[in-house]
N, C-alpha and C positions, 0 to 999 in steps of 0.2 A: 097815544096822544088823547084819544077820546076818553079814556079812563081818567087822565089827569085833568082834562078840561071840564068834564061833566060831574066828576065826583061819584063815588060809589053810592048806589041806592040799595044794594043788597049783596049778600055773599057771592052771588054768581058773577059779579063784576070785579071781584078782587083778582088780580093777576095770579096765575097758578104758582109762580115761584114764591111770591109773598105769602100766599096761603100755605104753601108747603113749609116755609120757615116757621110759621106760627104753630105748625103741628109738631115740630120737634120738641122733645123733652128738654128740660133745662140743661141737663148734662150733655145731650147731643148738640144743643146750640152752643154750649161752652166749647166743646171739641171743634165744632165748625168755625167758631170765631178765632180759636187759636190757630187753626189751619190758615185762616184768612190773615192772621198776623205773621205767618211764615214759619211757625213752629213745626218741627219734624215729629214723626211718630215716637221718637225717643225722648223728646223734650216734653211732650204733652202729659205723659203719666206723672212726671215729677211735679208739674204745675197743678194738676188736679188730684193728686194723691190716689191714683188708680193704677191698675196693672196695664202692661202693654196690650194684653189680650182684650181688655175692656175698651181701650182706645180703638183698636182695630175693629172690634164689634160695632162700636158707635159709628165709626167712619163708614163701614159697610152699609149700615142702616141709613145714615145721612145721605150718602151718595144715591142710594135707591129712592129714598123719599123725595129728594130734590131733582132727580132725573139727570144727574151729571155723571160723567164717566171717569173723572180723574180728580186728583187733588188740585191741580192748577185751575180746572173749571170750578171746583168748589170755592177756591180762594177768590176767584173773580166774582162769582155769584155772591158770596158773603160780603165782599167789599163794595159791591154795587147795591145790595138790597138790605142786608141785615143791619147795617149801621143806622138805619132809619128808626129802629126800635128804641 
């Protein structure tokens, strides 16, 4: 609440989750958004024209960078924060 009411004055006040989302590459963010939209690992490659292995690699990186343990946690995080961009 303090962040929302006082406004950020520097990078140290940006919430960790939001900061992590901005550090994702464009492709990693695209994969995360598609997970947030409910797409499976089998559907995402066709949407982005990449291989299954590439999607799995991006997901592993995204989960680690955002500090989430599963696809459902990622979807919740994406739907609560990423749509602000």
